[in-house]
Structure formats: C-alpha cells, structure tokens
Phi, psi and omega in degrees: 000319179298316180296316179296318178297321179295320178296315180295324178292325181284333182232069186296328180292318177298320178299314183295329181275316188282327183302311178297335182287336185233028181303314185297307179293332178293317177297319178299319179297315180295319177297319178298317179294320178296312180299322179297314180295318179296318181297320180297322181288314185284339180302325182278358186235021181216158177275343180269065184298323182301324182294316182282335171298316178294321179297320177297316178299313183295316179296318180295317180295317179297316181297316180294316181298317180296322177300316179294321178297318178300314178301314180296321180296320179291317183295324181283350175098153178232156180278131182229135172233121185068245178236028184225156176289133184241009182270187181260179184294329186255013181296336180290339186275116178205168177299324181292316180293325175294323177296314179293327176297312179296326180295319179293321177300313179298318182293319178294322177298320177298314179298318179297318180295318180293325176296318179293324176302317182291320193257359182233180180210173176068218185297323180295318178295320178300317178295322180295322176299317179297318179292328179293322176299314181291314179295323178295316179297317180294320182292316180295320177296320180294318178300316179297316182295314180294320180297324179284328183279324187302313183300338182269002174284330186204145176295329178298316177296317182300317182293329179295329188256336187233359180236150177282139007268356182300328180301327181296327181274328186272332185304321180298334185295306178297329177296313179294324176297318179296317179296315180296320177299318178294319178295324178296314179298318179297320180296321178293321181297323179268010176055043172294156184254316182270321186304318180301320180293316180298315181292325175296321176296321179294321175302315178301312182300316182293325177295324177288327173298316177298320177298317179297320178298322182292315191260342182301135006258032186275137167270320169243107189310125177077358185235309187226126178279168180295331180285324177290327184275343187292148176285177184292158186300322181298317180294321179296320179296319179297315180293329179296321177297315179298317179295319179299328179277319187276327184300314177299325178294314180298313179297324181294310182287334174294314178297320179296320178297317178296320180291320183295322182255032179291167179087182184262154175274126179282175182300331181291344181264005183275345185295000000 
C-alpha cells in the first residue's frame, strides 16, 4: 500500500487518468482483500471451518484476478482527452484483461505452492509439489499466451519485440524465461525445496522486465509519458527523503520477520 501510494504521489496525472478507467476491478480487488481478511479471522472462531476456507479462497482468488485485470486494462490502453479519462465504465473488460487476470491467479498459486514446498514437510509438502506442477504448467502457458498477445495490442509494442533495434533489448527476455522454466521443471523433478520458490520469483521478475520493455517510457500507454505524468521536482525530492528513511526500516523488519519464522512448520502447525 505504501509503495502504491508513493507511485501515485509521484505520478499524479497517471493516477487521475488511470483510476477512473479501472474503478470496477479496483473495487473488486479491495472487496476480495477485505473478505479474505475476515475469513481468516472467523475461521479460528467457528466450527464451520470449510465455509471460511472457501471464503478465504474466494477472496484471495478475486483479489488476484482483479489485479491481473487492472494490469491488462492499463496495458491495452485507455482513452484520454486532454488530461482526463474519456472512456466508459466497462472499457477495462476485454479478452486480454481476462487473460491477464487468469494469469496472475495462476502465478500467485504457483508462488504459494512453492512457498509451502520450502516451509512444510510430509503430506502437506507432497500436496504442494502436486500443486506446483499444476501451477507451473498454468503459469508458463499464461506467460506464453500474454507474451504472444501483447505485441498485437499496439504497433509500438510490436516494434519493441519484433523489429530492430527493439529486438536487441527484448530478445534476451524470452530466452531467459525459457531457461528459467526448464530449471524450474528440473528442480521439481528432483524435489528441491528452495530452488522452486527462487525460480518462480525469477519468472515473475522476468515477466515484469518484459512489461517494462513493452511500455517504457509510458505512464499511460500511448498517451502520457512518465516525464509528463511526474510531479514537480520539489515534491519528488521530498518523497525521495521519505523513501530513503522508510525503505531501510521496511526491508529490516521484513528480513527480521523472515528470520524469526525461519525453518519448517511441523504437523502441529497445520491445523
């Protein structure tokens, strides 16, 4: 939330244009996160655990799907007139945004399964391996589908991926994705515990690198560049000081949390 707020503060014009374009999936994402939190709390206070397990699953899936839809809606472009959003309420809804929504769900499921492989043992770990195979297959297929569809959204995207000189910068990304995918499959086959999670994170990172190659330097694709959308220099300097102070604190307590809860969860922690 802090990171998202900082980005919006640094690029207020992009915020003003993009927010109305994705109000519906954004509201859905927030509702999913709220429902997820409520389900997690009530699960420990009721005998109908199955009901709140499903609620937790539904809220998590909705939040992930909505995040992917938002990404797809931004990537496919929005209508702008002057300095305002000029599209309709349902412009975010397309086959491409639904594809990116499903892709994010698959990717989050993969990360969750790989995390459980690392942090659990026994029957739970065995189940996590099975889910990692399914999540990995779905994620790799989704990456391929989105990668093939994205260049055809815009000639600018197409030129970045299939024309010189953009091809020189973009070509390493699918190559590295292929190598990482093969290493991921190999890690699952030999039942490695840490490597699948690390490789899944690398897959995520490479997809974001590809996204950056596609849209740079646009804040609103095809409409507003990051320099046009950026706030004034004084505000950026002020936010830089805040980030410089807070970022080490955030990284510190995150690292401490990982260290504090290191090791595997035993069978007594599965309930």
